[in-house]
N, C-alpha and C positions, 0 to 999 in steps of 0.2 A: 567625602570631598575625590576620591581616588575614584568612585563607581563614577562619579561624574566625569571625569579625565577621560577614564575608558571609553564611557559611551560617546565623549565627543569623536575618541579615534575609530572605534571598531561601528560597524552597523548591527544592530540588533534581527535576530534570524529566528524565521518561524521554519522547523524541519519537520518531513512528515518522512522518518525513516522506515520505511519499506522494505519488505520482504523481496519484493520484486525491484521497485525501485526507489530512489532518493531523490526529493524534490527539495529545494532551498528557496523561502520567500526570502528577502530582503526587504527589511521597514522603508518604506519611501519607495520603492524600487519595484515591487514585484515579483513574481517567481523569476530567478536566474537561472538555475541550475534542476535538469530535470535528467537525470541520470540513472541506469540500472543500477543496483546495489551489487558488485561483483568487483573482488578484488584476487589478484595474480601477483603470487610469490612465492620467491627459490625456495623450497621445501626445507633445506639446511640450515642457509642465513638468516629464515626468516625476511630477508629484506622483500620489500613490497617493490611490485614490478609496473605494475600499472592498475590504475580504478575507471570504474564507471564502463563508458561504452566500449573503450579500448580493450578493459578485463572482457567483457560479454564477447566481444568477437574472437577471444582466444577459447571457450567455454569447450570441451570436448578434443582440443585441438593441441593441448600440452605435453610437452615430451616429460619423462621419468621425472626429471629435477624439480620441473614446475607445476605447481597448482593452482587452478583459475577455480572458485569456490564462492558462496553468497554467504557474507558473514552473519546473516541473519537467516533465520528458521523459523518459519510458524509464526512469524510477527513479532519474534524474542531475538537475544542476541546468542547466537552459537557459538562464536567464536569473536571473544573481548579485544585481544589486539588487533585483529583485522576490523574492525568497526570503527573502534579509538581512530586508527590510520586513515578510514575512510571520511569519518567526519572531520579531521583534523585537515584533512586533504581542501574538503570542500569550503570547512572555515575559511582557510589561505586562499583558495581560489577567487573568492568574493571579496577579501581583503586585499589583492592585488595591486599594488600601488606601478605606476610609471615610474622608469629606472631614474626620473630626475627630481622625484620628491623627497621634500626635506622633512616628511610626518616621518616620526619614529615606527618603527615595524611593529606593534606590539596589542594585533588584535585580540580582546577580552570582550565578545558579544554576550549580550544576554540572550539564548536561547529559548524557545519553546518548543518542547518535542513533543507529537504526539506518539500514544502507545495504545495497544491492544488493551481492552477495559477487560481481558481475563489472565491478567500477568499478574505472577506471584512479586513478593514483599521484594525477594532477590533479583528476578530478571528487571524491576523496575531500580532497584539500585542501580544495577549493572549499566542501564543507559545512564542515567543519572552520572555514573563513574566514566563513564567512556564521554561525554559530553566535557566534564570539567577536564579530563586530559588530553581533548580535543584542543584546550584553550579557551573555554566555556567560563564566563565570571560568575553567571548563575545560569542555571537550568532547572526549567519549569518544566513539570512532565504534565499533559491532559491526554485524556480518553479519546481516543481515534472517532467515536462515535459522536463527540459532545465537539469534536474538530470539527468535522466533516457536515454537524448540522448547522454548526457559526457559519463554517463555508457557503454551504448552501444556502444560505440567509435566511434558515428557521427559525420562528420566533421563539426561542427556547426560554426566555426568560417571561413569558407570558403564562398565564393559568392554564392557556388550552394546549392540550399534547401533542406534541409533535413525534414520529415514527421517523428513522432512519435505518439503514440497510447498507453497510458500507460492505460492498466484495471488493477483499485485496487480492494480495498473492500470495498471502499465508493463512490469513484468518478470514472470515464474515464476522464482521461486527455490528449488532444489532442493539437498539437502546428506542426505549420510549421514555421523551424528557419532557418537563414541564419546571417550571418556576427558577429557571435557572440551574434543575438537578437532574440525574438521571431515577429514574420511577422505577424502570425492568429494562435488565440488558441481560444480552448472552451474546458470548464470542466463543467461536465453534473454530476449528485447526481446520474447517474445509473451506478451500478457493480455487483461486486460479491454477496453483501446484497442482491441485488433485484432478484439475480439470485435462492439465496437460498431460498428467500418470495416466488419465485414462485413456486418453489419445494414442498416448505408445503402448500400451497394452492393448486397443484395439487394434491398431496395424500391426503387432507380433500377431496376434491370435488369430486374426481372418486372411490376412495376407500374406504373413511369414516373414514381416517387415522390420529389419531393426530399426529405429530413429530414434533421436537423442532428444532430451527434453526442449533444445531450443528451436526444432523444425516442430515439434509438438505446439508448442506457443504460436509458432506459424502458421501453422493449421487453423489453429483456435482461432486466430484475428483475419484470418482470410474466410474459410466458409463455415466458423462455429457461428451458431443460433439454437435458441431455446425453444421458438416458436415460430410454425410456419406463417412467414411474413406474405411472400411475394410468391405469385406461379410460378416464373423463371428462377428454378433454385442454381447456386452458384456452385462449381467446380473448383478444382486445383488439383495441381500434380505434386505428387510427393515422392520424394527421393533417398533412397535408404539402402542397406545391404540387405538381402536375400536369406534368410536364417539354412535353409536348406542346401544353396553352394555357395555361398560365402562371397558372390560377384551382387556389382551393383543392380539396383535394378527400380524403375519409376513405373507407379502406379496412378491413376487419378481417382480422386476420392469424392465422394459429393456430401452436400448440405445435410443432407436429408441421412445419411450414415454418422456425420460426424453430432449431429443433434441428440441422435439417438445413445451417442456413446456418451454424450457430457448429461443426459439425463439423470442416470443416477445421483451424479453430485448435485446437479439444482434443485432437485428433489429433496435433497437431504438440505439443502440449505431451506429450500420452502417450508421442512417439516419444525427448522428451529424458529423461521417466523412467526407460522401457526400456535407452537408451544406459548413464545413470546406474548401474544393475543390472550391466551389463556389467561396468563397472569397478570394482565394488565387491568387495573382498575375501572370498574363500569364506566364511570363517568368520562374517562381519557378517550376509551372506544368510540362515543359518539363525536369527537373534534377528530380522531383517527378517519372513521369513516365519512366525514367533512374534507378533510385537508390529504387526505390520501398517506401512502408509503412512498417515502421518497428515497430512491436507489441512488451509492454513490461510489465511487472506486473503478479500478479498472473492469471489473466483470461487469458491471451495468452496462458495458459495451456490446455485449454479446446480444448480438439482434435478436430481438422480440422476449426478450428475459421477464421486461415489464409486463408484456401482454399475457406470457405465462402466468406469472404471480397473480397477476389480478385475478384472470379465471379462475385460477384454484383457491384464492384467500376471499375472493369476492369484496374486495378492495380496490379502489383505485390508485394506482401505482404512476410514477412518472421517476424519469429520470432528470437529477440534475446537472445544468450547466458543466460542462468539462468536470464530469464525475473524477477525472484521476486525480486534478488538482484540490478535489472540494477539502482533503485534512489539510494540505499546506495553505490554504486559502484563510483557512479558520484559525488554523494556527497564527496568522501574518496578521489577522483583525484584532487578535488580542494582545499585540505588539501595542497597536494602539490606544484598545483599552485596560488598562491598568487594574480598575475596579473587577471589571467583568473576569480578568486572567486570576486574580485571586479568590476569585469565587468557585472557578471551575477547576482550577489546577488541583490536582489527587499527589503530589508530592515539590518540593520546591527545594534546588541547594546550591548554597551560595561560594564561594572560594575563600 
């Protein structure tokens, strides 16, 4: 009975708790929150100052008394209290009511959270605990590649094989699925963050220019590519600090330079894809050859990455619509399909 009442008073949520971004899907409404996974807090008092976009703007700019950081690293919770505070903030944001509302303020939603497939039992429990502490009445955990496949509309319940590669901020999730389950999967902690790191190192070594991770991400978005797609290549101006003089310095970098910088990281992802294919049962390889490899996650937006993978692996590759939201859309679809949710969940916790 209580469960029914809480169900009426709260919105059930699908959450993609990502290393770089957190997305929240509300049942019946769609995606309502798309914010960076960043928290700013006071070092001594541990009081939360800002969460999301506001906190991201403070990265690398805070005084000694304040810290701006990501509560998640490589797809798992690195700072439990900050992650729980971030989840609580978003749950409350979804359930904000007009001032004259007569409804009691007791949001106790059911939440479906996407987690990397390679996490340990301890890391899994940390996500559940954080969701319950944030106010959820029920927390279901599903593996990100499964959620991404559901979000991309792949026929995961059929006997034919589906192949998904979700390139996120902290992890790259690779999985072959059939009959509603994962047949072969791989979770590697090489993804968008490692690409940003490669750009930071390249700027330091080639141009003696110090830049932050935020600037590196901006460069990746502006001129990042994996394969030469167009004749006229893009360029961008990068501003940072000269290591030798300590003074500000601006330089122009080309798409070709950044492509070469990202190639090492992207080839590690391709290697993981090859290893997954090697482990895939022969009967499913035929299906994958026919339907292709589906790319999801923010990393799928890097220009030409689908063409490079297709060239290297000799298989058709396509990027799903709006790849950044595939996981949260999958979690949202599971809110409407109780039977499938029970089938694909890896863990469940009730208050």
